[in-house]
C-alpha positions in Angstrom: 119.7 64.2 27.1 122.4 66.7 25.8 120.6 69.7 27.1 120.5 67.9 30.8 124.2 67.1 30.6 125.0 70.9 29.6 122.9 71.9 32.4 124.8 69.7 35.0 127.9 71.0 33.7 126.9 74.8 34.3 125.7 73.9 38.0 129.2 72.8 38.5 130.8 75.8 37.1 128.6 78.1 38.8 129.9 80.3 41.9 127.7 78.8 44.8 125.3 81.5 46.1 125.2 80.1 49.8 128.5 81.7 50.3 129.3 82.5 54.2 131.6 85.1 53.4 132.7 86.8 49.9 135.7 88.7 48.9 135.7 89.8 45.2 138.9 91.6 45.0 141.2 90.0 42.6 143.8 90.3 39.7 146.4 88.7 38.1 148.6 86.8 41.1 147.3 85.6 44.5 149.6 84.4 47.3 147.9 81.9 49.8 149.1 80.7 53.0 147.8 78.8 55.9 149.1 77.3 58.8 147.1 74.5 61.0 148.0 74.9 64.5 146.6 71.5 66.4 146.5 70.9 70.2 145.5 66.9 69.4 141.6 67.5 69.3 141.2 70.9 67.9 143.0 73.2 65.6 143.2 77.0 64.8 144.1 77.7 61.2 145.7 81.1 60.4 144.9 81.7 57.0 146.0 84.6 54.6 145.3 85.7 51.1 147.5 88.5 49.5 146.4 90.1 46.2 149.3 91.7 44.2 149.5 94.6 41.9 151.9 96.5 39.9 154.4 99.2 41.2 156.9 100.9 39.1 160.1 103.0 39.9 162.0 105.3 37.6 163.3 102.5 35.6 161.3 99.5 36.0 157.9 97.7 37.5 157.2 94.9 39.7 154.5 93.1 41.5 154.0 93.5 45.1 151.3 92.9 47.7 148.5 95.6 47.4 145.9 93.9 49.5 145.9 91.3 52.5 143.2 89.4 53.9 143.9 87.2 57.1 141.7 84.9 58.9 141.3 82.6 61.8 139.4 79.6 61.7 138.8 76.7 64.3 138.3 73.0 63.3 136.9 70.9 66.2 137.2 67.3 64.3 133.9 67.9 62.5 132.9 71.7 62.0 134.6 74.7 60.8 134.4 78.0 62.0 135.4 81.4 60.8 136.1 83.3 63.9 135.1 87.3 63.9 137.0 89.0 66.3 135.3 92.5 66.0 132.9 92.4 68.5 135.5 91.7 71.2 138.0 93.9 70.0 135.6 96.9 69.6 134.7 96.0 73.5 138.3 96.1 74.5 139.4 99.5 72.6 140.7 102.1 75.0 138.7 105.4 75.5 141.1 107.2 73.3 140.8 104.9 70.3 138.0 105.6 67.5 135.2 103.1 67.9 135.7 101.4 64.7 138.0 98.3 63.9 139.3 98.8 60.3 141.7 95.8 60.2 142.7 92.8 62.4 145.7 90.5 62.1 146.5 87.5 64.1 150.6 87.6 64.0 151.0 84.4 66.0 149.1 81.3 67.6 150.3 78.8 70.2 149.0 76.1 72.5 150.3 76.6 76.3 149.5 74.7 79.4 146.1 73.8 78.0 145.0 76.9 76.7 145.1 78.8 73.0 146.7 82.2 72.9 146.8 84.4 70.0 148.8 87.6 69.4 146.6 89.9 67.4 147.0 93.4 66.0 144.1 96.0 65.5 143.8 99.2 63.8 141.1 101.5 65.0 140.1 104.4 62.5 138.1 107.3 62.4 136.9 108.8 59.0 135.6 112.0 60.7 138.9 112.9 62.4 141.1 111.2 59.9 143.0 109.8 63.0 144.1 106.0 63.7 145.2 104.1 66.5 147.3 100.9 66.0 147.1 98.4 69.0 148.7 95.2 69.5 148.2 92.4 72.5 148.1 88.8 73.3 144.8 87.1 74.1 143.6 83.7 75.9 141.2 82.2 73.5 138.0 80.1 74.7 137.3 78.0 72.0 134.5 76.5 73.9 132.7 79.9 74.4 134.2 81.8 71.5 135.6 84.4 74.0 139.0 86.1 74.8 140.6 87.6 77.8 143.8 89.4 77.9 146.8 87.5 78.6 150.5 88.4 80.0 152.6 85.7 77.8 154.7 86.4 74.8 154.3 84.5 71.5 157.3 84.2 68.9 159.0 81.8 66.7 158.3 78.3 66.8 154.9 77.1 68.7 155.4 75.3 71.8 152.5 73.2 72.2 151.7 71.7 68.5 150.4 68.2 67.4 150.4 67.0 64.0 147.2 65.3 64.4 143.7 65.8 65.2 141.7 63.2 66.9 144.5 60.5 65.6 144.1 61.9 62.1 147.4 63.0 60.6 147.4 66.5 59.1 148.8 66.6 55.6 149.3 69.6 53.4 148.6 68.7 49.5 152.0 68.6 47.6 150.8 71.5 45.2 150.5 73.9 48.5 153.9 72.9 49.8 156.7 75.3 49.7 160.5 75.8 50.3 159.8 78.3 53.1 156.7 79.1 55.1 156.0 82.2 57.3 155.4 81.2 60.8 154.6 83.6 63.5 156.1 86.6 61.8 159.1 84.5 60.9 160.0 82.9 57.5 161.0 79.6 57.9 163.0 77.1 55.5 161.3 73.6 55.5 163.9 70.9 56.3 164.0 67.7 58.0 164.9 69.6 61.4 162.4 72.5 61.1 159.4 70.2 59.6 159.1 68.8 63.2 159.1 72.0 64.8 156.5 74.0 62.9 152.8 73.2 62.2 151.8 71.6 58.8 151.7 74.8 56.6 151.1 75.9 52.9 152.4 78.9 50.8 151.6 79.1 47.2 150.9 81.4 44.2 147.8 81.3 42.0 147.8 82.9 38.5 145.1 82.6 35.8 147.4 81.8 32.7 151.1 81.2 31.5 151.2 84.8 30.3 151.6 86.0 33.8 153.4 83.2 35.1 156.1 84.2 32.5 155.5 88.1 33.3 158.7 90.1 33.8 157.1 91.8 36.5 156.8 88.2 38.7 160.0 87.1 37.6 161.5 87.7 41.1 158.8 86.3 43.0 158.9 83.2 40.8 162.6 82.6 40.9 162.2 80.1 44.0 158.8 78.7 43.7 156.6 78.5 40.5 152.8 79.3 40.6 149.9 77.3 40.3 148.1 77.9 36.8 144.7 77.6 37.6 141.6 78.3 35.3 138.6 77.1 37.7 135.6 78.5 39.2 135.6 76.5 42.3 139.5 76.1 43.2 139.5 74.9 46.7 142.2 75.6 49.5 142.2 72.7 52.0 144.1 70.4 54.2 143.8 66.7 54.2 143.4 64.4 57.5 144.6 60.8 57.2 144.2 57.6 58.9 145.0 54.4 57.4 143.7 54.4 54.1 141.2 56.9 54.8 141.3 60.6 54.0 139.1 63.8 54.6 139.6 67.0 52.8 138.9 70.1 55.0 138.2 73.1 52.6 138.9 76.2 54.0 137.5 78.3 51.4 137.4 78.4 47.3 139.1 80.7 44.9 137.3 82.0 41.5 139.8 81.9 38.5 138.1 82.2 35.0 140.5 84.2 32.9 141.4 86.4 35.9 141.3 86.0 39.7 138.1 87.3 40.7 137.8 86.7 44.3 137.4 83.8 47.0 134.7 82.7 49.3 134.0 80.7 52.3 131.4 78.3 51.8 128.1 78.0 53.8 129.5 74.8 55.8 131.8 77.2 57.3 130.0 78.7 60.1 130.8 82.5 61.5 131.0 83.1 65.0 131.3 86.1 66.9 134.1 86.3 69.6 133.4 88.1 72.8 135.1 89.4 75.8 135.1 86.5 78.6 135.2 88.8 81.6 133.0 92.2 81.5 135.8 94.2 83.1 138.6 93.2 81.1 141.5 95.7 80.6 141.9 97.8 77.4 144.3 96.9 74.9 147.9 98.9 75.2 148.3 101.8 72.8 151.4 101.3 70.6 151.5 103.7 67.8 149.2 106.4 66.3 149.0 108.2 62.7 146.8 110.0 60.6 144.9 108.8 57.8 143.3 110.7 54.9 140.8 108.7 52.8 137.7 106.9 53.3 137.1 104.2 55.7 134.2 101.7 55.7 132.6 100.7 59.1 131.2 97.4 59.3 129.4 95.2 61.8 131.2 92.1 60.5 134.8 91.9 59.7 136.7 88.9 60.2 139.4 89.8 57.6 142.3 91.7 58.2 142.8 93.8 55.2 145.4 96.4 54.4 144.7 98.1 50.7 146.5 100.4 48.7 143.7 100.8 46.3 140.8 100.7 48.7 140.9 101.5 52.3 138.3 99.4 53.9 137.6 96.5 56.2 135.9 93.9 53.7 137.0 93.6 50.2 133.7 93.6 48.6 134.2 96.1 45.9 135.4 95.2 42.4 139.1 95.4 41.9 140.0 98.3 39.6 143.1 97.6 37.2 146.5 98.9 38.5 149.0 100.8 36.1 152.7 101.5 36.6 153.1 104.6 38.5 149.8 104.4 40.8 151.8 102.6 43.6 153.8 105.9 44.6 150.7 108.0 44.4 148.6 105.6 46.7 151.3 105.3 49.2 151.4 108.8 49.9 147.8 108.8 51.1 148.1 105.6 53.3 147.3 105.7 57.1 150.9 105.5 59.1 150.3 102.3 60.8 149.2 100.4 57.5 152.1 102.2 55.7 154.5 100.8 58.0 153.1 97.5 58.0 153.2 97.3 54.2 156.9 98.5 54.2 157.9 96.1 56.6 156.1 93.4 54.6 157.9 94.6 51.6 161.1 94.4 53.2 160.3 90.7 54.5 159.3 89.8 50.8 162.9 91.1 49.5 164.9 89.4 52.0 162.9 86.0 51.7 163.5 86.2 47.9 167.2 87.4 48.1 167.8 84.2 50.4 
């Protein structure tokens, strides 16, 4: 009997092998954020996982974002889909761009006049020529046929067509995931009675594996406004809740593996991967915005639903085991980053500094 009990416990602790998609990059600190954009019947969820490392200056060291992974998911009321934009974006690349999508980032989401719109940034990179092109555009997303077409619309600030229910089920963010301020469509918004009625239900929280990290001097500034969740669990769920009367449903987006250290995260097999294509064969090319030169290794993949910039491994998918970071490494790695990604990381760091100063 005791052996049976032990076996059952081990089964619950084991990382499921039926994961839809797995990222094994981790370390000592994750920041997780997501926003649930609903039109009343379906919802797009913009989810992001930031993996922190240690960077040092002349006098001190601090924690900052080293790897960032961005996803767009669709929930139709019963099924959760992970949208892979890579096929459509490859088809929409202009002739001068390398035929490889290295990362994708979803800047903004909105529902306007009965249609979904997504602002997408793309970095196309060639390892052979060591050149990259940074592209940006707004696409109209057809959620029935899983295809996109270029749109002439501006998305910024508060979404205009959001609901707070899905098929009359109220969307709720678990209390432990709630924050004083959240990142919505490129802007930090402080949560108040006034703003809560204008923004989609959103989460932003930190995860650490132990109290030592929580009390670390490197994370002091980050945790000055918001304490992290201390977790030691192989299957820590990131989810939102649907409520109707006394009934509740938890919609799990992905799981995080945290056992003494953060070891990665994965989407369960219940989440279906869907390739997004171009709605029209003659869809116009994405406009060019910036160009840059990179030195480093790029990994070409046929599946990349994730947006990832990394100062430790320049690749689309974060599937390699994360290496330990030491003080001083940050400045060496910044020197070899491609220009568009360097600009993104610099602006991101500036945003975080402004966020923590407020």
